[in-house]
C-alpha positions in Angstrom: 0.1 0.0 0.0 1.0 3.6 -0.4 -1.1 4.9 2.6 -3.0 2.8 5.2 -5.6 4.6 7.6 -5.6 2.4 10.7 -7.5 2.7 13.9 -10.6 4.1 12.5 -13.6 4.4 15.1 -16.4 4.8 12.8 -16.3 4.5 8.9 -18.8 5.8 6.5 -18.5 3.9 3.4 -21.8 4.9 1.9 -21.3 1.7 0.1 -24.2 1.0 -2.4 -25.2 1.6 -6.0 -26.9 4.6 -7.5 -28.3 7.8 -5.7 -29.8 7.0 -2.4 -33.7 7.7 -2.3 -36.4 8.1 0.2 -36.5 5.3 2.9 -33.2 4.2 1.8 -31.6 7.5 3.1 -32.6 6.6 6.8 -30.2 3.9 7.1 -26.4 4.3 6.7 -23.7 1.9 5.7 -20.8 1.9 8.4 -18.0 -0.1 9.9 -16.4 0.1 13.4 -12.8 -0.5 14.2 -11.8 -0.3 10.4 -8.8 0.4 8.3 -8.4 1.5 4.6 -5.5 0.8 2.2 -4.8 3.1 -0.7 -2.7 2.9 -3.8 -2.1 4.9 -6.8 -4.7 7.2 -5.5 -7.4 4.5 -5.1 -9.0 2.7 -2.4 -7.7 -0.8 -2.9 -8.6 -2.4 0.5 -11.2 -2.0 3.4 -11.1 -4.2 6.4 -10.8 -4.5 10.2 -8.0 -2.7 12.2 -6.9 -6.3 13.1 -6.4 -7.4 9.6 -4.6 -4.1 9.1 -1.7 -5.2 11.3 -0.7 -7.8 8.8 -0.5 -5.3 6.0 2.7 -2.9 5.1 2.6 0.5 3.7 4.8 3.5 3.0 2.7 5.8 5.1 0.5 5.1 8.2 -2.3 7.5 9.1 -3.5 6.9 12.6 -7.4 8.0 12.8 -7.1 7.5 16.6 -10.6 6.3 16.8 -12.1 9.0 15.1 -14.8 9.4 12.4 -13.9 8.6 8.8 -16.1 9.5 5.8 -16.0 10.2 2.1 -14.9 13.6 0.9 -17.9 16.1 0.8 -19.5 17.2 -2.3 -20.9 20.6 -2.8 -23.2 20.6 -5.8 -24.5 24.1 -6.1 -22.0 27.1 -5.8 -21.3 30.4 -7.5 -17.5 30.2 -6.9 -16.2 32.8 -9.4 -17.0 36.2 -8.8 -15.8 39.8 -7.9 -16.6 42.1 -5.0 -18.8 41.4 -2.1 -22.1 42.8 -0.6 -21.7 43.2 2.9 -23.0 46.7 2.9 -26.5 45.3 2.0 -26.8 43.7 5.3 -27.9 46.9 7.0 -30.4 47.6 4.2 -31.9 44.1 4.8 -32.2 44.6 8.6 -33.9 47.7 8.1 -36.4 46.0 6.1 -35.5 47.5 2.5 -36.6 45.1 -0.1 -34.5 43.2 -2.6 -35.9 45.4 -5.5 -35.4 48.5 -3.8 -31.5 47.4 -3.1 -31.6 46.6 -6.8 -32.9 50.2 -7.8 -30.0 51.6 -5.6 -27.5 50.0 -7.6 -26.9 46.8 -5.3 -28.0 43.1 -5.6 -26.9 40.8 -8.3 -26.2 43.8 -10.9 -23.5 45.3 -8.4 -21.8 41.8 -8.5 -22.1 41.6 -12.3 -20.4 45.1 -12.5 -17.5 44.1 -10.3 -17.0 40.8 -12.2 -17.1 42.5 -15.3 -14.5 44.9 -14.3 -12.2 42.2 -12.9 -9.2 40.6 -14.6 -9.1 36.8 -15.1 -6.2 36.7 -12.7 -8.0 38.5 -9.8 -11.1 36.2 -10.4 -8.7 33.3 -10.1 -7.0 34.4 -7.0 -10.4 35.3 -5.1 -12.2 32.1 -6.1 -8.8 30.3 -5.2 -9.0 31.5 -1.4 -12.8 30.5 -1.3 -12.0 27.0 -2.6 -9.1 26.6 0.0 -11.5 27.2 2.6 -14.2 24.8 1.1 -11.4 22.3 1.1 -10.6 22.9 4.8 -14.2 22.1 5.5 -13.9 18.7 3.9 -15.2 19.3 0.5 -13.3 17.5 -2.1 -15.5 18.2 -5.1 -17.5 21.2 -5.9 -19.8 22.4 -8.6 -19.0 26.1 -9.9 -21.6 28.3 -11.9 -21.0 31.3 -13.9 -23.7 33.7 -14.3 -22.2 37.0 -12.8 -21.4 38.1 -16.3 -24.5 38.3 -18.4 -22.6 39.0 -21.3 -20.3 36.8 -23.6 -16.9 38.2 -22.5 -17.4 38.0 -18.7 -19.4 34.5 -18.8 -16.4 33.0 -20.8 -14.0 34.7 -18.3 -15.8 33.0 -15.5 -15.9 29.7 -17.0 -12.1 29.8 -17.8 -11.3 30.7 -14.4 -13.3 27.6 -13.0 -11.5 25.4 -15.9 -8.2 26.5 -14.5 -9.0 26.0 -11.0 -10.0 22.6 -11.8 -6.7 21.9 -13.4 -4.7 23.5 -10.7 -6.5 23.1 -7.4 -6.7 20.0 -5.0 -10.5 20.2 -5.2 -12.3 18.8 -8.3 -14.3 21.7 -9.9 -17.3 20.7 -12.1 -18.2 23.7 -14.3 -21.6 25.0 -14.8 -22.8 27.6 -17.4 -25.5 30.0 -15.6 -25.3 32.9 -18.3 -29.2 32.7 -17.6 -29.0 33.8 -14.1 -30.8 37.2 -14.5 -31.7 39.5 -17.1 -29.2 42.3 -17.4 -30.1 45.9 -17.6 -29.6 46.2 -21.4 -31.8 43.3 -22.1 -34.6 44.2 -19.6 -37.1 45.1 -22.5 -36.3 41.8 -24.6 -35.0 38.9 -22.4 -35.6 36.6 -25.3 -32.9 38.4 -27.2 -30.4 38.0 -24.2 -31.4 34.2 -24.0 -30.6 33.7 -27.7 -27.1 35.3 -26.9 -26.6 32.8 -24.1 -27.6 30.0 -26.4 -25.1 31.2 -29.2 -22.5 31.1 -26.7 -23.0 27.0 -26.3 -20.8 26.2 -29.2 -17.8 28.1 -27.8 -18.3 26.6 -24.4 -18.6 23.2 -25.8 -15.4 23.6 -28.0 -13.3 24.9 -25.3 -14.7 22.1 -22.9 -15.6 25.1 -20.6 -18.8 23.6 -18.7 -20.4 20.2 -18.4 -23.8 21.6 -17.3 -26.2 24.3 -18.3 -28.5 26.0 -15.9 -31.2 28.7 -15.7 -33.2 30.6 -13.3 -36.6 29.8 -13.6 -38.6 32.3 -11.2 -41.0 35.2 -10.9 -39.3 38.3 -12.7 -36.4 36.3 -14.1 -37.4 33.5 -16.7 -40.5 31.6 -17.3 -41.0 28.1 -17.6 -41.6 28.3 -21.2 -38.3 30.2 -21.8 -36.7 27.9 -19.5 -38.1 24.7 -21.4 -36.7 26.0 -24.7 -33.4 27.2 -23.4 -32.6 23.9 -21.7 -33.8 21.8 -24.7 -31.3 23.7 -27.0 -28.5 23.2 -24.4 -29.5 19.4 -24.5 -29.3 19.4 -28.3 -25.8 20.9 -27.8 -24.7 17.8 -25.8 -25.0 19.5 -22.3 -26.5 18.1 -19.2 -28.8 20.4 -17.6 -29.7 21.8 -14.3 -32.4 24.3 -13.1 -32.8 26.9 -10.5 -36.6 26.0 -9.8 -39.4 27.3 -7.7 -37.2 29.1 -5.2 -39.8 31.4 -4.3 -43.1 30.8 -6.4 -44.3 27.2 -7.5 -44.2 28.2 -11.0 -43.7 24.6 -12.2 -39.9 24.7 -12.5 -39.6 21.3 -10.4 -42.1 19.8 -13.1 -40.1 21.2 -15.9 -36.9 19.6 -14.2 -38.5 16.2 -14.7 -39.6 17.0 -18.0 -36.3 17.8 -19.6 -34.5 15.1 -17.7 -32.6 17.6 -15.5 -29.7 16.0 -13.3 -30.8 18.2 -10.6 -33.4 20.7 -9.5 -32.1 23.2 -7.0 -33.6 25.4 -4.4 -37.3 24.0 -4.4 -38.6 25.9 -1.5 -41.9 26.6 -3.4 -42.3 23.3 -5.0 -45.8 22.2 -5.2 -47.2 18.8 -4.2 -47.4 17.6 -7.8 -43.9 18.5 -8.3 -42.6 16.9 -5.4 -44.7 13.6 -6.2 -43.0 13.7 -9.7 -39.8 14.5 -8.5 -39.9 11.3 -6.3 -40.6 9.1 -9.2 -37.7 10.5 -11.3 -33.9 10.3 -11.6 -33.6 14.1 -10.9 -31.7 14.9 -7.7 -33.3 17.7 -5.3 -30.5 19.9 -4.3 -31.7 22.0 -1.2 -30.0 25.1 -0.1 -31.1 26.0 3.4 -28.1 28.4 3.9 -30.1 30.8 1.6 -33.4 30.5 3.3 -31.3 31.2 6.6 -29.5 34.1 5.5 -32.4 35.8 3.7 -34.5 35.3 6.9 -37.9 34.5 5.3 -38.5 31.6 7.5 -39.6 29.3 4.8 -37.3 26.2 3.9 -37.7 23.4 1.3 -40.1 20.5 2.2 -37.3 18.0 2.4 -39.6 15.7 4.7 -42.1 15.2 2.1 -39.5 14.9 -0.7 -37.7 12.1 1.1 -40.9 10.4 2.5 -42.2 10.5 -1.1 -39.1 8.9 -2.3 -36.9 11.5 -3.8 -32.9 11.5 -3.7 -32.1 14.7 -1.7 -28.7 16.7 -1.8 -27.6 19.7 0.1 -25.3 22.5 -0.9 -23.9 25.8 0.3 -25.3 27.9 -2.7 -22.0 29.9 -1.8 -22.5 33.3 -3.4 -22.1 36.9 -2.5 -25.7 38.0 -2.0 -27.9 35.3 -0.4 -25.5 32.8 1.0 -22.1 34.1 1.7 -20.8 31.1 3.3 -18.2 28.1 2.3 -19.1 25.8 5.3 -21.0 22.7 4.3 -20.8 21.6 7.8 -23.1 24.6 8.8 -25.4 23.6 6.2 -25.6 20.1 7.6 -26.7 21.7 10.9 -29.4 23.7 9.1 -30.8 20.7 7.5 -31.1 19.0 10.8 -32.7 22.1 12.4 -35.0 23.6 9.8 -35.3 20.7 7.2 -35.9 18.2 9.8 -33.6 15.7 8.2 -32.0 13.1 10.2 -28.2 12.7 10.6 -28.3 9.6 8.3 -30.3 11.5 5.4 -27.7 14.5 6.0 -24.8 12.2 5.4 -26.3 10.7 2.2 -27.1 14.3 1.1 -23.6 15.6 1.4 -21.9 12.6 0.0 -23.4 10.2 -2.4 -26.4 12.1 -3.6 -24.4 15.4 -3.9 -22.0 13.4 -6.2 -25.0 12.1 -8.5 -26.2 15.8 -8.6 -23.2 16.5 -10.5 -22.8 13.3 -12.4 -20.0 12.2 -10.3 -21.7 9.3 -8.8 -19.7 6.6 -10.1 -16.4 8.0 -8.7 -17.2 10.3 -5.6 -19.2 10.2 -2.5 -18.5 6.7 -1.5 -15.7 4.8 0.0 -15.4 1.7 -2.0 -12.6 -0.5 -3.6 -11.6 1.0 -7.0 -12.8 4.3 -6.2 -10.8 7.4 -5.8 -9.4 7.8 -2.4 -11.4 11.0 -1.6 -11.5 10.6 2.3 -12.2 13.0 5.4 -10.7 12.2 9.0 -12.9 14.0 11.4 -12.2 15.3 14.8 -15.3 13.6 16.0 -16.4 10.3 17.6 -19.4 9.4 15.2 -21.4 10.7 12.4 -24.3 12.3 14.5 -21.7 14.7 16.0 -21.0 16.9 13.1 -24.4 18.2 12.7 -25.0 18.6 16.3 -21.9 20.6 17.2 -22.2 23.6 15.0 -20.1 26.7 14.2 -16.8 25.0 14.2 -14.5 23.2 11.7 -14.5 19.4 12.5 -12.0 18.3 9.9 -8.7 16.7 11.0 -7.4 15.6 7.7 -8.3 15.5 4.2 -7.4 13.1 1.6 -7.8 13.7 -2.4 -6.9 11.0 -4.6 -5.2 9.4 -1.9 -2.9 12.4 -0.9 -3.0 14.3 2.3 -4.2 17.9 1.0 -5.0 19.1 4.6 -4.1 18.3 8.1 -0.2 17.1 7.5 2.0 18.9 9.8 -0.5 20.9 11.6 -1.1 18.5 14.6 -4.1 17.1 13.1 -3.7 13.3 13.0 -0.5 11.1 13.1 1.1 10.4 10.0 4.2 8.4 9.7 
């Protein structure tokens, strides 16, 4: 072995096949007093700690009886942008509406201005800091959306930064084109012309391999269900997998549209209808829920995770990291919010940040589970069991992170024993 992880107190293998749906999310595959063998970046052996005593390895990592899980997957972020919007927080506290903030030059359009003005180098350096922070919280795979350009040049700039991060950073970055994130000022009177401009970009994006997914914001005041249907169908015709920002505020039918077009994921879903939830549970579309956004906006309304799971859907969790409505890279905090406000059990939460999150970004066959033959994306936690992480909130529980079998966080920092 290249590396042997010994004395694992509790090992969440998440072993199985396919996304985990409904009732299956209530039980969790785990081993106690376990060990893991790694070679050439892959898990090649899983067994008991007693069996591990007979195995030689170049490096031994002593988990010291702690929890070990797959690397976390964050399947919905807006990683690449310029600027920040902390000045809007006092306005929100005073009850100023988002539309009024927008009229004052704030909101998403302020981020668009900053992102348009930033160089590719500036965007890369800022995003790298955020990605470092995500890794420190145990995230080994992340989805990154564009959508703060709303023009040809800046959208391509964001996507190129995401591609470069994927090539240079320890975290795997899965790129999504979200040019249809909002209607820019110059197209307010003709959103269809803007959507056509974004469709015209798809050939360049495909040629340069800048994105795997195409997404659209289907919501009141943004894009209608019919506009979203046409846009996503055109993206599929170009060979892209599709996602959708659906029913974040109003039950427009975005959830139903996600099922109709075969979206890999439907995200937000705070306003999803009973019909939409019923259809979702009978589809292969993963529901990606974003409680951090509901928490930060303070509206008191969260996605109906309980009905989704009880009906039989595959549910994932994500940070929705962005400068306006969820400025956090901490997926562990999202796990706590899921427990408190989505009423999800610890077992359901772990499925939602590992295997189901991996399927939400088409990485279900390689990430989200610890199984022989898979990439060794592994987190060693400073926690005694899996229930402890969502329970003890507001701190970072990560002791060590391995990506492709390589220690990328924890070595030399007093976190874990490596020899």
